[in-house]
C-alpha positions in Angstrom: -19.9 -3.1 -24.1 -22.6 -4.6 -22.3 -21.9 -8.5 -20.5 -23.5 -11.3 -21.6 -26.8 -11.8 -21.4 -26.2 -15.6 -19.3 -24.3 -13.5 -16.7 -27.0 -11.0 -16.5 -28.9 -13.5 -15.8 -27.0 -15.2 -13.0 -26.5 -11.6 -11.4 -29.3 -11.7 -8.4 -31.3 -8.8 -8.7 -30.7 -7.6 -5.1 -26.9 -6.8 -6.1 -27.3 -3.5 -7.8 -23.7 -2.6 -6.7 -22.4 -5.7 -8.7 -24.6 -4.5 -11.9 -23.6 -1.2 -12.0 -19.6 -2.8 -11.7 -20.5 -4.4 -14.4 -22.4 -1.7 -16.6 -22.0 1.7 -15.4 -19.9 4.2 -17.7 -16.3 4.2 -16.2 -14.8 7.0 -14.9 -17.7 8.2 -12.9 -18.5 4.8 -11.7 -14.3 4.8 -10.6 -14.4 8.5 -9.3 -17.6 7.4 -7.2 -15.7 4.2 -5.8 -12.1 5.9 -5.4 -13.3 8.9 -3.1 -13.7 7.2 0.1 -10.3 5.0 -0.4 -8.6 8.1 -1.3 -9.7 9.7 1.7 -8.8 6.8 4.1 -5.3 6.2 2.5 -5.3 9.7 3.0 -6.0 10.0 6.6 -3.7 6.9 7.2 -0.8 8.4 5.4 -1.3 11.6 7.3 -1.5 10.6 10.5 1.5 8.8 10.3 3.3 11.7 9.0 1.6 13.9 12.1 3.2 10.7 14.6 6.3 11.7 13.0 6.4 15.0 13.0 5.8 14.5 17.4 7.9 11.9 17.5 10.7 14.6 15.7 10.5 16.6 18.6 12.3 13.7 20.5 15.6 14.7 18.8 17.1 13.6 15.1 18.4 10.4 16.3 14.7 8.9 17.3 13.6 10.7 13.9 16.6 8.7 12.0 15.6 5.6 14.1 11.9 5.9 13.1 12.9 6.2 9.0 14.8 2.8 9.0 11.2 1.2 10.7 8.9 2.7 8.0 9.8 0.9 5.2 9.8 -2.4 6.9 6.5 -1.3 8.3 5.5 -0.2 4.9 6.2 -3.7 3.7 4.4 -5.7 5.7 1.3 -3.1 5.2 1.2 -3.0 1.9 1.7 -6.9 1.7 -1.6 -7.3 4.0 -3.5 -4.3 1.8 -2.4 -4.3 -1.4 -1.0 -7.3 -2.4 -2.3 -10.0 -0.7 -5.8 -7.3 0.3 -5.6 -7.4 -3.7 -5.2 -11.5 -3.9 -8.4 -11.3 -1.5 -10.4 -8.5 -3.4 -10.0 -10.1 -6.8 -11.4 -13.2 -5.7 -14.6 -12.5 -4.2 -14.9 -10.4 -6.9 -14.5 -12.9 -10.0 -16.4 -15.2 -8.3 -19.2 -12.9 -7.7 -18.9 -11.4 -11.5 -18.7 -15.2 -12.4 -21.7 -15.9 -10.1 -20.1 -18.4 -8.5 -22.2 -17.9 -4.9 -20.5 -20.9 -3.0 -17.4 -19.6 -3.4 -18.5 -16.1 -2.7 -19.4 -17.7 0.7 -16.3 -19.2 2.0 -13.4 -16.1 0.8 -14.8 -14.3 3.8 -13.0 -17.1 6.5 -10.5 -18.4 4.5 -8.6 -14.9 3.7 -9.0 -14.0 7.5 -6.9 -17.5 8.0 -4.4 -16.7 5.5 -3.8 -13.3 6.9 -3.3 -14.1 10.1 -1.3 -16.8 9.9 1.2 -15.0 7.5 0.9 -11.5 9.9 1.7 -14.3 13.2 5.0 -15.2 11.1 6.0 -11.9 10.3 5.6 -11.0 13.9 7.7 -13.9 15.0 10.4 -12.9 12.5 10.7 -9.5 12.5 11.0 -9.5 16.7 13.5 -11.8 16.8 15.7 -10.2 14.0 14.7 -5.9 14.7 17.9 -5.1 15.7 20.2 -6.4 13.3 18.2 -5.8 10.5 17.7 -1.9 11.8 21.5 -1.9 11.9 21.8 -3.4 8.4 19.5 -0.4 7.0 22.1 2.1 8.4 20.6 2.6 11.8 23.3 3.3 14.9 23.8 4.3 18.3 21.3 5.6 19.5 18.8 5.8 16.1 19.2 2.1 16.5 17.9 1.9 19.9 15.1 4.6 18.8 14.0 1.9 16.5 14.7 -1.2 17.9 12.4 0.0 20.6 9.5 1.8 18.3 9.7 -1.7 15.9 9.3 -4.2 18.3 5.9 -2.9 19.4 4.9 -3.0 16.4 5.7 -6.3 14.9 4.3 -7.7 17.9 0.9 -6.5 16.9 1.3 -7.8 12.8 -1.2 -10.4 13.5 -4.1 -7.6 14.0 -3.1 -5.6 11.3 -3.2 -8.8 8.8 -6.6 -9.4 10.2 -8.4 -6.1 9.8 -6.9 -5.6 6.3 -8.3 -9.2 5.5 -11.8 -8.0 6.4 -11.7 -4.4 4.3 -10.1 -6.0 1.5 -13.1 -9.0 1.7 -15.7 -5.9 1.6 -13.8 -4.2 -0.9 -13.9 -7.3 -3.1 -17.9 -6.5 -3.3 -17.6 -3.0 -4.5 -18.3 -1.4 -1.0 -15.3 0.8 -0.7 -17.1 3.4 1.9 -17.8 0.7 4.7 -13.5 0.3 5.1 -13.0 3.6 4.3 -15.1 5.0 7.4 -14.0 2.4 9.3 -10.2 3.1 8.6 -10.4 7.0 8.6 -12.2 7.4 12.0 -9.9 5.7 13.6 -7.1 6.9 11.8 -7.9 10.0 13.0 -8.6 9.0 16.2 -4.9 8.4 16.7 -3.7 12.2 16.4 -4.4 13.2 19.7 -3.6 9.2 20.8 -0.3 9.7 19.8 0.8 12.8 21.6 -0.8 11.7 24.7 1.1 7.9 24.6 4.3 9.4 23.4 4.4 12.9 25.9 2.1 11.3 28.2 -1.4 13.0 29.9 -2.6 12.5 33.0 -2.9 8.6 33.4 -1.6 8.1 30.8 2.2 7.3 30.8 4.5 8.8 29.0 6.4 6.5 26.8 8.5 7.9 24.3 8.8 6.4 20.7 7.2 3.3 22.0 4.4 5.9 22.5 3.9 6.4 18.9 4.1 2.4 18.3 1.3 1.4 20.7 -1.1 4.2 19.2 -0.9 2.5 16.1 -1.5 -1.3 18.2 -4.8 0.3 19.6 -6.0 1.7 16.4 -5.1 -2.0 14.5 -7.3 -3.7 17.1 -10.2 -1.2 16.7 -10.2 -1.3 13.3 -10.3 -5.7 13.3 -13.2 -5.3 15.6 -15.4 -3.3 13.6 -14.7 -5.4 10.5 -14.9 -8.3 11.6 -18.4 -7.4 13.2 -19.5 -6.2 9.7 -18.5 -9.1 7.5 -20.5 -11.2 10.3 -23.4 -9.7 10.5 -24.4 -10.6 6.9 -24.5 -6.9 5.8 -21.3 -8.0 3.5 -22.3 -9.8 0.0 -19.2 -12.0 1.6 -20.2 -12.8 4.9 -17.7 -14.2 7.4 -19.0 -17.7 8.2 -17.4 -20.7 10.5 -16.8 -23.7 8.8 -14.0 -25.9 7.8 -11.0 -24.6 5.8 -10.1 -26.1 1.8 -7.4 -25.6 -1.0 -9.9 -24.6 -3.3 -11.0 -20.8 -1.7 -6.8 -20.7 -0.6 -6.2 -21.1 -4.0 -8.2 -18.5 -6.1 -6.6 -16.0 -3.0 -3.0 -17.2 -3.1 -3.2 -16.9 -7.1 -3.2 -13.6 -7.4 -2.2 -12.6 -3.7 0.6 -14.6 -2.9 2.5 -13.2 -6.1 0.8 -10.0 -5.5 3.5 -9.9 -2.4 6.7 -9.6 -4.4 5.8 -5.9 -5.1 6.0 -4.6 -1.9 9.1 -6.7 -1.6 10.2 -4.3 -4.5 8.8 -1.2 -3.6 10.5 -1.2 0.0 13.4 -2.7 -0.7 14.0 -0.1 -3.1 12.9 2.9 -0.3 15.4 0.6 2.6 18.5 -0.3 0.2 18.4 3.4 -0.9 17.7 4.5 2.4 20.9 2.8 3.8 22.9 3.8 0.7 22.6 7.8 1.4 22.8 7.4 4.8 26.1 5.0 4.4 27.3 8.5 1.8 26.2 11.3 3.6 25.9 10.1 7.6 22.5 10.7 9.8 21.4 14.2 8.9 21.7 13.0 5.4 19.4 9.9 5.8 17.0 11.7 8.0 16.9 14.1 4.8 16.5 11.6 1.9 13.9 9.4 4.0 11.8 12.3 4.9 11.9 13.4 1.0 11.3 10.0 0.0 8.2 9.6 3.0 6.3 12.3 0.3 6.0 9.2 -2.1 4.0 7.5 0.3 1.5 10.5 0.1 1.0 9.2 -3.7 -0.4 5.8 -2.3 -4.0 7.2 -1.3 -4.0 8.0 -5.2 -2.5 5.0 -6.3 -4.2 2.8 -3.9 -7.7 5.1 -3.7 -8.2 4.3 -7.7 -6.5 1.0 -7.7 -8.3 -1.0 -5.0 -11.5 -0.3 -7.3 -9.9 -1.0 -10.2 -9.3 -4.4 -8.5 -13.0 -5.4 -7.9 -14.2 -3.4 -11.2 -11.2 -5.4 -13.8 -12.0 -8.8 -11.5 -15.5 -8.6 -11.7 -15.3 -7.9 -15.2 -12.9 -10.5 -15.9 -15.0 -12.9 -14.3 -18.1 -12.0 -16.5 -16.3 -12.4 -19.6 -15.6 -8.7 -20.2 -11.8 -8.3 -21.0 -12.3 -5.3 -23.1 -14.0 -3.2 -20.4 -11.8 -4.5 -17.9 -8.4 -3.2 -19.8 -10.3 0.0 -20.5 -10.9 0.4 -16.8 -6.8 -0.4 -16.3 -6.1 2.3 -18.4 -8.6 5.0 -17.6 -8.1 4.8 -14.2 -4.2 4.6 -14.6 -4.8 7.9 -16.3 -6.3 9.7 -13.0 -3.6 8.8 -11.5 -0.7 9.8 -13.1 -2.7 13.3 -13.0 -3.2 13.7 -9.8 0.2 12.5 -8.9 2.1 14.5 -11.0 0.1 17.7 -9.3 2.0 16.3 -6.3 5.1 15.9 -7.7 5.4 19.4 -9.9 4.8 21.5 -6.4 7.1 19.2 -4.3 10.0 20.1 -6.5 9.1 23.8 -6.7 8.5 24.4 -3.2 10.6 21.4 -1.4 11.2 23.2 2.0 7.2 23.3 2.5 7.5 19.9 3.0 11.1 19.5 5.0 10.4 21.9 7.6 7.6 20.0 9.0 10.3 17.5 10.2 13.5 19.6 10.9 15.7 22.5 10.1 19.3 20.8 10.2 21.0 22.5 7.0 22.3 18.5 5.7 18.6 17.2 6.4 17.0 20.1 4.0 20.0 20.0 1.4 19.3 16.1 0.7 15.8 16.2 1.0 15.1 19.0 -1.5 17.9 17.8 -4.1 15.9 14.6 -4.5 12.3 16.5 -4.6 13.8 18.9 -7.3 14.9 15.7 -9.4 12.6 13.2 -8.4 9.3 15.3 -7.7 8.3 15.7 -11.6 8.1 12.1 -12.4 5.9 10.8 -9.5 3.4 10.3 -12.1 4.9 7.5 -13.3 5.3 6.0 -10.0 1.2 6.1 -9.1 0.8 5.0 -13.0 2.5 2.0 -12.1 1.5 1.3 -9.0 -2.4 2.0 -9.7 -2.1 -0.1 -13.0 -0.2 -2.9 -10.4 -3.7 -3.1 -8.7 -6.0 -3.5 -12.0 -3.0 -6.5 -12.9 -4.5 -8.0 -9.7 -7.8 -8.1 -10.9 -7.4 -9.5 -13.7 -4.7 -12.0 -12.6 -2.0 -10.9 -14.6 1.1 -9.7 -12.5 4.1 -10.5 -14.9 4.8 -7.2 -16.1 4.1 -5.1 -12.9 6.6 -7.3 -11.1 9.2 -7.2 -13.8 8.6 -3.8 -13.6 9.1 -3.4 -10.6 12.1 -5.4 -10.5 13.7 -2.9 -13.1 12.9 0.3 -10.9 14.8 -1.4 -8.1 17.8 -2.8 -10.3 18.1 0.9 -12.0 18.2 2.8 -8.8 19.4 0.5 -5.6 21.5 -1.3 -8.0 22.5 0.7 -10.6 23.0 3.3 -7.5 25.3 1.3 -5.6 27.7 1.2 -8.8 27.3 4.6 -9.3 28.4 5.4 -5.5 31.3 3.5 -5.9 32.3 4.9 -8.7 32.2 8.5 -6.8 29.0 9.8 -8.1 27.3 12.6 -6.3 23.7 12.7 -4.6 22.6 14.5 -7.8 23.4 12.1 -10.1 22.5 8.9 -7.9 19.0 10.9 -7.6 18.8 11.6 -11.2 18.7 7.5 -12.0 16.3 7.1 -9.4 13.7 9.5 -11.4 15.6 7.3 -14.4 13.8 4.3 -12.9 10.6 5.9 -11.3 10.1 6.5 -15.6 10.5 3.1 -16.7 8.1 1.5 -14.1 5.1 3.5 -14.9 5.6 3.4 -18.7 6.4 -0.8 -18.7 3.4 -1.2 -17.1 1.5 0.6 -19.2 2.7 -0.5 -22.3 1.7 -4.0 -21.1 -2.1 -3.2 -20.6 -1.8 -1.7 -23.7 -1.2 -4.9 -25.3 -4.6 -6.0 -24.5 -4.1 -9.7 -24.2 -6.8 -10.0 -20.9 -8.8 -12.4 -23.0 -7.7 -15.7 -21.6 -7.4 -14.3 -17.9 -11.2 -15.4 -17.1 -10.2 -19.3 -18.2 -7.2 -18.8 -16.1 -8.2 -17.3 -12.6 -12.0 -17.3 -12.7 
C-alpha cells in the first residue's frame, strides 16, 4: 500500500528516512532499523549480567539482595525507555507522518520535562522507601543490607536515567535508531571495566563493594544524558530540542500513549517481584537466588523484543499518522513473528542446557536445581513473551493499548495470583512454574489476536 498523495506532498523532500518508513518493504526495513537497537539492548542486558557476575563474588547474600533490586530498577527502566519512551517516539512519529511540523518542533522539550519530573518523583519515593520495599520483596538480614545499599545509590540517579531515555526516544521517533544505539552501546561497554574497579577498588578508585556496581550505572546515565542531549540540541535531529514554554497539547500527545503504557512495565515487573518473593518464601534464599537468576534470562529477550519493538513504534506511528492503517498492521504482525522466532531459539537452548547459564552466577545446589527446573518448564514458551512484548510496542505506535494491558494483567493474575493460591494449597515448584508457562502463552497469543482483528483504522483520528 502506498501513501496518499496529500501526505506525499506534505513530506519534506529532505527527509528520506520518513519516506522510507512509509513506503519501503516491511521486513527489510524492520531488519535494517532493528539491528542497532538489538545491539544496544544486548549490550545493556549483558553489562547488567556481567555486573551481577562480579557482585556474585561478594557472596550469595549480595546476589540475593541485588536480585530484589533488579525488578524495581527494571520497572523504572522499562517505564522510561519502553513505556513513556514509546509514547514519546509514537508522538514524534505520528506528528512526522501527519506533516505537523509545529508539533514536531515542540515535542523534544516537552518529552524531557515530563521524564525529568517523573524520574525525580520516583527517586524521592524509592530512596525513602527502599528498605521496607526490599523486605517486602523477600530480602532479609545481610541480603536486605546489600539491597538497600545498592538500591539507594541507583534510585538517587533516576532523573538522569529518565532524561537519557527521553532524548533517545525522541531520536527513535524520527526513525533514527542508530544514534541512540551507538551512544548507549559505547556507554554500556565502558561499564564492563568500570564496575569491577569500583566494586573491588583499583589504584585511586575506592573499594565500594556492592555500591560500586550502582555508581558505575550512575556514571553511565550521566554520560548518556549529556551526549544524547547534545545531539538533540545540535539540530541534527528532525525533532530538535529547543527552549520555550510548556503547553498541554504536546504533553497530551505524549501522555495519551506513554502514561497509559506505564501500566505495562508495572505489570511485568510486579510479576517478577511477586513471584520472586513467593519462591523465596517457599524455598529460602538459595531458591530465591536460583529463580531470580533463571528469570533474569528473560531480560535477554528484551533486546529482541525492544530491538524490533522500537522501530515498530516509529513505523506504525508514522503510517497511522499518514492514514496507512493496513500497512501499520502488517508491520506489527511481521515484527512480532520475527521476535517470536528469535526468542524461541533462546528459550529452547535454555531449556536444554540450563546449567550453562546458571553456573555463571553460582554453584549452590538448590540455586541450580530451582533455576534449572524453571528454565526447563518455561523456556520453551519464551517466544510468546517476545511476541507479546514486541507487539505491545506496535500498539503504542497505533495508540491502541487496551489489549496488551489486559494481556499483561491476565499473565499477572495467572502466574502471581494463581501461583499464590497454588502455593498455599501445597503445589510443588514444578506446578508453580507450569502456571508461569501457561501465563506466558496466553500473554503472547492474546496480543497477537487483538492486532490480527485489524481495527486500527480509526486510530489516526483519535491519536493523530
